[in-house]
C-alpha positions, -999 to +999 in steps of 0.1 A: +342-481-431+356-513-446+386-493-459+394-485-422+390-522-412+414-532-440+439-505-431+438-515-394+443-552-402+473-543-424+489-522-397+482-547-369+490-580-386+504-571-421+474-589-437+448-580-462+411-589-464+407-620-486+370-626-480+341-608-463+322-637-447+296-615-431+291-578-428+262-560-412+257-522-412+233-513-385+234-475-386+251-449-409+283-431-400+284-395-412+316-379-424+320-357-393+313-385-368+340-404-349+338-441-343+359-468-326+370-499-345+375-532-325+393-559-343+398-594-328+416-625-341+398-658-341+421-684-357+423-676-395+394-652-392+389-618-377+358-602-361+353-565-362+329-541-346+326-504-353+309-484-325+299-448-322+293-436-286+291-473-276+264-480-301+271-507-327+270-493-362+287-521-381+301-556-375+315-584-395+336-615-400+365-615-424+391-639-437+426-624-441+458-634-457+492-621-468+492-594-494+497-608-529+531-592-533+543-608-500+529-643-509+546-642-543+580-636-528 
């Protein structure tokens, strides 16, 4: 699931996860199940929720930054 959060953040803002401040997994997500990812910006941090049928299955707070290759340029 965190891979999907990282990919969405990269597509949306061109950023990568620098730190996982808080992550909570409430329920499992099976391979054949669909879920919705909600990602919200809060200053230098991002809050995410993953929901399946409106039920929270994971949430967290992450710090993001430019990919290393972009920050070295």
